[in-house]
C-alpha positions as CSV (number, residue, x, y, z in Angstrom):
1,M,-14.5,-28.9,8.0
2,N,-13.1,-32.0,6.5
3,F,-15.6,-33.9,4.1
4,P,-15.0,-37.5,3.1
5,R,-13.4,-37.7,-0.4
6,Q,-16.5,-39.0,-2.1
7,V,-18.6,-36.2,-0.8
8,R,-15.9,-33.6,-2.0
9,A,-15.9,-35.3,-5.5
10,V,-19.8,-35.0,-5.7
11,A,-19.7,-31.3,-4.9
12,Y,-17.0,-30.8,-7.4
13,R,-18.6,-32.5,-10.3
14,T,-22.0,-30.7,-9.7
15,F,-20.3,-27.4,-9.2
16,Y,-18.6,-27.7,-12.5
17,R,-21.9,-28.8,-14.2
18,L,-23.5,-25.3,-13.3
19,P,-23.3,-22.7,-15.7
20,G,-20.5,-20.3,-15.6
21,S,-22.5,-17.3,-14.4
22,A,-23.9,-19.4,-11.6
23,R,-20.5,-20.6,-10.6
24,R,-19.0,-17.1,-10.7
25,R,-21.8,-16.0,-8.3
26,I,-21.4,-18.9,-5.6
27,V,-17.4,-17.7,-5.6
28,R,-18.4,-14.3,-5.0
29,L,-20.6,-15.4,-2.2
30,I,-17.9,-17.6,-0.3
31,A,-14.5,-16.2,-1.4
32,P,-13.1,-13.5,0.9
33,R,-13.0,-9.8,-0.1
34,Y,-10.0,-7.5,0.1
35,V,-9.9,-3.7,-0.4
36,V,-6.8,-3.2,-2.4
37,G,-4.5,-0.2,-1.6
38,A,-1.2,1.4,-2.7
39,V,1.6,2.7,-0.5
40,T,4.6,4.7,-1.8
41,I,8.0,4.9,0.0
42,V,9.6,8.2,-1.3
43,R,13.4,8.6,-0.7
44,D,15.3,11.8,-1.1
45,S,17.7,11.3,-4.1
46,E,20.2,13.7,-2.7
47,A,20.6,12.6,0.7
48,S,23.6,10.7,1.7
49,D,23.1,7.3,3.4
50,P,21.0,6.1,5.3
51,G,18.9,8.6,3.5
52,R,15.8,10.6,4.0
53,L,12.0,9.7,3.9
54,L,8.9,11.7,2.9
55,L,6.4,11.4,5.7
56,L,2.9,12.7,6.0
57,R,1.2,13.7,9.1
58,Q,-2.8,13.2,8.9
59,P,-5.5,14.0,11.3
60,A,-6.7,10.6,11.6
61,G,-4.2,9.3,14.2
62,P,-1.0,9.8,16.1
63,G,2.4,9.5,14.4
64,W,3.5,10.1,10.9
65,G,2.7,8.0,7.7
66,L,3.3,7.3,4.2
67,P,1.4,8.5,1.2
68,A,-1.1,5.9,0.4
69,G,-4.6,5.2,-0.4
70,L,-7.1,3.0,-1.8
71,L,-7.0,2.1,-5.4
72,K,-10.2,3.1,-7.6
73,H,-12.1,0.4,-9.3
74,R,-9.9,-1.1,-12.2
75,E,-6.9,1.3,-11.5
76,R,-3.6,-0.5,-11.8
77,P,-1.5,-0.4,-8.6
78,A,1.4,1.9,-9.7
79,A,-1.3,4.3,-11.2
80,G,-3.0,4.4,-7.9
81,A,0.3,5.1,-5.9
82,A,1.4,7.8,-8.4
83,R,-2.1,9.4,-8.0
84,E,-2.5,9.0,-4.1
85,L,1.3,10.4,-4.1
86,F,0.3,13.6,-5.9
87,E,-3.1,14.0,-3.9
88,E,-1.4,13.9,-0.6
89,S,2.0,15.4,-1.1
90,G,1.7,17.5,-4.4
91,I,4.8,15.2,-5.9
92,R,3.6,14.3,-9.6
93,L,5.4,11.0,-11.1
94,D,4.6,9.0,-13.8
95,P,3.8,5.4,-12.7
96,E,6.7,4.2,-14.8
97,D,8.9,6.0,-12.2
98,L,7.6,3.9,-9.4
99,S,9.6,0.4,-8.4
100,P,7.6,-2.3,-7.0
101,G,8.7,-3.5,-3.3
102,V,9.8,-6.9,-2.8
103,P,7.3,-8.0,-1.5
104,N,5.2,-5.9,-3.8
105,A,1.9,-6.7,-1.7
106,I,1.4,-7.1,1.8
107,V,-1.9,-8.8,3.3
108,H,-3.1,-7.4,6.5
109,T,-5.5,-9.2,8.6
110,V,-8.3,-6.6,8.4
111,G,-9.0,-7.6,4.7
112,V,-6.8,-4.9,3.2
113,V,-3.8,-5.7,0.7
114,D,-1.4,-3.1,0.2
115,T,0.6,-2.8,-3.0
116,I,4.1,-1.2,-2.1
117,W,6.1,1.0,-4.3
118,F,9.2,3.0,-4.1
119,A,10.2,6.3,-5.7
120,E,13.2,8.8,-5.5
121,V,13.0,12.5,-6.2
122,P,15.4,15.5,-5.1
123,A,14.0,17.0,-1.9
124,S,15.6,20.2,-2.6
125,T,13.8,21.0,-5.9
126,T,10.6,19.1,-5.1
127,P,7.9,21.3,-3.8
128,L,5.5,19.8,-1.3
129,K,2.0,20.6,-1.2
130,V,-0.8,19.4,1.3
131,D,-4.5,20.4,1.3
132,G,-4.6,21.0,5.0
133,G,-7.6,18.3,5.3
134,E,-6.7,14.9,4.5
135,V,-3.0,15.6,5.0
136,L,-1.8,18.5,7.6
137,E,1.8,18.4,7.0
138,A,4.3,16.8,4.8
139,A,8.1,16.8,5.5
140,W,11.5,14.9,5.0
141,F,13.3,13.0,7.9
142,P,16.6,11.1,8.2
143,I,15.9,7.6,8.2
144,D,18.0,7.0,11.3
145,E,16.1,10.0,13.2
146,L,12.2,9.4,12.3
147,P,9.6,11.1,14.2
148,R,7.0,9.1,16.0
149,L,5.4,6.7,13.2
150,A,1.9,5.3,12.9
151,Y,2.0,1.6,14.0
152,G,1.2,0.7,10.4
153,T,3.7,2.8,9.0
154,A,6.6,1.6,11.5
155,A,5.9,-2.1,10.6
156,L,5.6,-1.7,6.8
157,L,8.9,0.2,7.0
158,G,10.6,-2.4,9.3
159,R,9.7,-5.1,6.5
160,F,11.9,-3.3,4.2
161,G,14.8,-2.4,6.8
162,M,13.9,0.9,7.9
163,G,12.7,2.5,11.1
164,P,12.2,1.3,14.5
165,H,11.1,-2.1,13.7
166,A,13.9,-3.0,11.2
167,S,15.6,-6.2,11.9
């Protein structure tokens, strides 16, 4: 909706005369809300090109996915990515060992923002441990021979030049 310039000017002047707490409340009511998550793309540091990826099979849907989850309140994205990676695969990394993806955040149409992180570990000496509830299976796959992927995983990997949607 386009308001005449004078109406907008009066609205903004009125808004900025309000106390800060009232302005914050108004902004919270009208601003879009997003849920923020972290996704980690883990490569096998020992694999020759094109490499291997760690994928997880979860009971929620068809296809394999990446270690991912929602951030906790006030949790830093890299810390959340490292936490989710450990919870879902048993791989423990320091958040400093993760590299941000470029782009580092992907905004989905459903109100979710995923921060993207990359890590490399030697598959031969990195044990994988899943809980059998949230994650049924974790395995390494050659990038040029990926199994059936969950739609979101295929789309995300494609943005980084991997998988069936790579351009």
